C-alpha positions in Angstrom: -191.6 2.1 103.3 -189.7 5.1 104.5 -190.7 5.7 108.1 -191.1 9.3 109.2 -188.1 9.6 111.4 -185.2 7.4 112.4 -186.3 5.6 115.5 -187.1 8.9 117.3 -190.8 8.2 117.9 -192.2 5.5 120.1 -194.6 4.5 117.3 -191.8 3.9 114.9 -189.8 2.0 117.5 -192.7 -0.3 118.3 -193.3 -0.9 114.6 -189.8 -2.0 114.0 -190.1 -4.7 116.7 -192.7 -6.6 114.8 -191.1 -6.4 111.3 -188.6 -8.8 109.8 -185.3 -7.2 108.7 -183.0 -7.4 105.7 -179.5 -6.0 105.8 -178.0 -5.0 102.5 -174.2 -4.4 102.8 -171.4 -3.4 100.6 -168.2 -5.4 101.1 -164.9 -3.7 100.3 -164.3 -0.8 102.7 -167.5 -1.5 104.5 -167.8 -5.1 105.9 -164.3 -5.9 104.7 -161.3 -3.8 105.7 -160.1 -1.7 102.8 -156.5 -2.9 103.0 -156.7 -6.4 104.4 -160.2 -7.6 103.3 -160.7 -9.0 106.8 -164.1 -8.9 108.5 -162.8 -9.9 112.0 -163.8 -6.6 113.6 -167.4 -7.3 112.6 -167.7 -10.8 114.1 -169.9 -9.7 117.0 -172.5 -8.1 114.7 -172.4 -11.1 112.3 -173.1 -13.4 115.3 -176.0 -11.2 116.3 -177.4 -11.3 112.8 -177.3 -15.1 112.7 -178.8 -15.4 116.2 -181.7 -13.1 115.2 -182.3 -14.8 111.9 -181.8 -11.6 109.9 -181.2 -11.9 106.2 -177.7 -10.5 105.3 -177.5 -9.6 101.6 -174.1 -8.8 100.1 -174.3 -5.9 97.6 -170.9 -5.5 96.0 -168.9 -4.9 92.9 -167.4 -8.4 93.3 -168.4 -11.2 91.0 -170.5 -14.2 92.0 -167.4 -16.3 92.0 -165.8 -14.0 94.5 -168.9 -13.7 96.7 -169.5 -17.4 97.3 -166.4 -18.1 99.3 -167.1 -15.0 101.4 -170.7 -16.1 102.0 -169.4 -19.5 103.1 -166.9 -17.8 105.4 -169.6 -15.7 107.0 -172.0 -18.7 107.1 -174.9 -17.5 104.8 -176.6 -19.1 101.8 -178.6 -16.2 100.4 -178.8 -14.2 97.1 -176.2 -11.5 96.6 -176.2 -8.4 94.5 -173.1 -8.6 92.4 -171.0 -6.5 90.0 -172.4 -3.2 91.3 -176.0 -4.3 90.8 -175.6 -5.5 87.3 -176.7 -9.0 88.4 -178.0 -11.1 91.3 -176.3 -14.3 92.2 -179.0 -16.7 93.4 -178.2 -19.8 95.5 -178.1 -23.0 93.6 -178.4 -21.3 90.2 -175.8 -20.9 87.5 -174.2 -17.6 86.9 -175.7 -17.3 83.4 -173.9 -16.6 80.2 -171.2 -14.0 79.7 -172.8 -12.3 76.7 -173.3 -9.0 78.6 -169.7 -8.9 79.6 -168.5 -9.7 76.1 -170.7 -6.9 74.8 -169.1 -4.4 77.2 -165.7 -5.5 76.2 -166.5 -5.0 72.5 -167.6 -1.4 73.2 -164.4 -0.7 75.2 -162.4 -1.9 72.2 -164.3 0.5 70.0 -163.7 3.6 72.1 -163.2 6.8 70.1 -159.7 8.1 69.6 -160.2 10.9 72.2 -160.9 8.4 74.9 -158.9 5.4 73.8 -156.3 4.2 76.2 -157.7 6.1 79.2 -159.5 3.1 80.7 -157.9 -0.2 81.5 -160.3 -2.9 82.6 -159.8 -6.2 84.4 -160.1 -7.8 80.9 -157.0 -5.9 79.9 -155.0 -7.1 82.9 -153.5 -10.4 83.9 -154.5 -12.1 87.1 -151.2 -10.8 88.6 -151.9 -7.2 87.5 -155.4 -7.4 89.0 -153.8 -8.7 92.2 -151.4 -5.7 92.3 -154.3 -3.3 91.6 -156.6 -4.8 94.2 -154.3 -6.2 96.9 -156.1 -9.6 96.4 -154.3 -12.9 96.3 -153.7 -14.4 92.9 -156.5 -16.9 93.4 -158.9 -14.2 94.5 -157.9 -12.1 91.5 -158.7 -15.0 89.2 -162.2 -15.1 90.6 -162.5 -11.3 90.2 -161.9 -11.6 86.5 -164.7 -14.1 86.1 -167.2 -11.4 85.1 -170.7 -11.7 83.7 -172.3 -8.3 83.8 -169.7 -5.5 84.2 -166.1 -4.4 83.8 -164.2 -2.6 86.5 -161.0 -0.8 85.8 -158.8 2.3 86.2 -159.5 5.5 84.4 -156.3 7.6 84.0 -157.4 10.1 81.4 -158.1 13.8 81.5 -161.5 15.4 82.3 -162.0 16.0 78.6 -161.3 12.3 77.9 -163.8 11.3 80.7 -166.5 13.4 79.0 -165.9 11.6 75.7 -165.8 8.3 77.5 -169.1 8.8 79.3 -170.8 10.1 76.1 -169.7 7.1 74.1 -170.9 4.7 76.8 -174.3 6.5 77.0 -174.8 6.0 73.3 -174.1 2.3 73.8 -176.6 2.1 76.7 -173.8 1.7 79.2 -172.8 3.7 82.3 -169.6 4.1 84.4 -170.0 4.3 88.2 -167.1 5.1 90.6 -166.6 2.7 93.5 -164.1 2.8 96.3 -161.2 1.7 94.0 -162.4 1.2 90.5 -164.6 2.7 87.8 -167.1 0.0 86.7 -168.9 -0.1 83.4 -172.3 -1.8 83.1 -175.7 -1.5 81.6 -176.5 1.0 84.4 -178.5 -1.2 86.8 -177.6 -0.3 90.4 -177.6 -2.1 93.7 -180.8 -0.3 94.5 -182.5 -1.7 91.4 -181.9 -5.2 92.8 -183.2 -4.6 96.3 -186.9 -4.8 95.6 -186.4 -8.1 93.7 -184.7 -9.6 96.7 -187.2 -8.1 99.1 -190.0 -9.8 97.1 -188.1 -13.1 97.1 -187.7 -12.8 100.9 -191.4 -12.3 101.5 -193.2 -10.4 104.2 -192.9 -12.8 107.2 -195.7 -13.5 109.7 -196.8 -9.9 109.9 -197.6 -9.6 106.2 -195.7 -6.3 106.2 -192.7 -5.5 104.0 -189.5 -6.1 105.8 -187.6 -3.1 107.2 -184.3 -2.6 105.3 -180.9 -1.4 106.5 -178.2 -0.6 104.1 -174.5 0.0 104.7 -171.9 1.3 102.3 -169.0 3.7 101.8 -168.6 4.8 98.2 -170.5 6.7 95.4 -171.7 3.4 93.9 -173.6 2.7 97.2 -175.5 6.0 97.3 -178.6 4.7 95.5 -178.8 1.7 97.8 -178.3 3.8 100.9 -181.1 6.2 99.9 -183.4 3.4 98.8 -183.3 1.6 102.2 -185.5 2.4 105.1 -182.4 3.2 107.2 -178.7 3.4 106.3 -175.2 3.9 107.6 -172.4 5.5 105.6 -169.4 3.6 106.8 -166.3 5.7 107.2 -163.5 4.9 104.8 -160.4 7.1 105.1 -158.9 5.7 101.8 -161.1 8.0 99.7 -163.0 11.3 100.2 -166.2 11.0 102.3 -169.5 10.9 100.6 -171.3 14.3 100.4 -174.3 14.8 102.7 -177.2 12.5 101.5 -180.9 12.9 101.5 -182.1 11.4 104.8 -179.2 12.6 106.9 -181.2 15.6 108.1 -183.9 13.4 109.6 -181.4 10.8 110.9 -182.7 8.1 108.6 -179.1 7.9 107.3 -176.2 8.1 109.7 -172.4 7.9 109.6 -170.2 5.6 111.6 -167.5 6.9 113.8 -165.1 4.0 113.1 -164.0 2.9 109.6 -164.6 -0.4 107.8 -165.7 -3.5 109.7 -165.3 -1.8 113.1 -167.8 0.9 112.1 -170.0 -1.7 110.4 -170.0 -3.7 113.7 -170.9 -0.7 115.7 -173.7 0.4 113.4 -175.3 -3.1 113.0 -175.2 -3.9 116.7 -176.8 -0.5 117.6 -179.5 -1.0 115.1 -180.3 -4.6 116.1 -180.2 -3.7 119.8 -182.6 -0.7 119.3 -184.9 -2.9 117.1 -184.9 -5.7 119.8 -185.5 -3.4 122.8 -188.3 -1.4 121.1 -191.1 -3.6 122.3 
């Protein structure tokens, strides 16, 4: 349900007031500070989300094991899109088997000579090495290695090696997507692919209308999610190059935050909620 313009017409503003909302958000570099992983600067917006009863769905490259402590810290018990959209972590359900992950690892081990050694995944690293690469604590790094659907890592090869790497993955039905820090290999399912499944799970509320969706992200692996949502904010992250101009920015359906990380997230969410709440 892409509305014609971003809250510019009175009709669109009035419509928003009667619809339920779902917020889909990336974590690292978006809700969480890129360096410290803190969400303190977003506490005002998180409180507003809770007060309004808005569903907050994490959409992240993190694993289910990593997401659950963050959900508890924020105070939510909802599904989460994990491992870059390769899976959904549902409340009160097991994480499933690790066959998809083991299959990915087998393909990495079979990389052709021209691409071998150019990619080093979490499965090739110890917990201490993951901690060094991510800035996470040793315990958090242990959770980051509990993967079910995807393998993040660092690609250090040449452009020619990257072409061979991508071609090999494509033949195996896999795809590599660049995030804020890591290149992640999966079966190619994206965060956007999971959104409709969660929207259907959420239901349409009292109006019987599909909920309006807001998405926030900062990196290339967020683009599909940002463009799939009704409205979106690209959260500034000075740790990597800014995203190119996206479809929807010309009409204002997609906007960019002035502040980086959780401060920008806070600003964007509060402005959207306030406009939504005062549009009656």
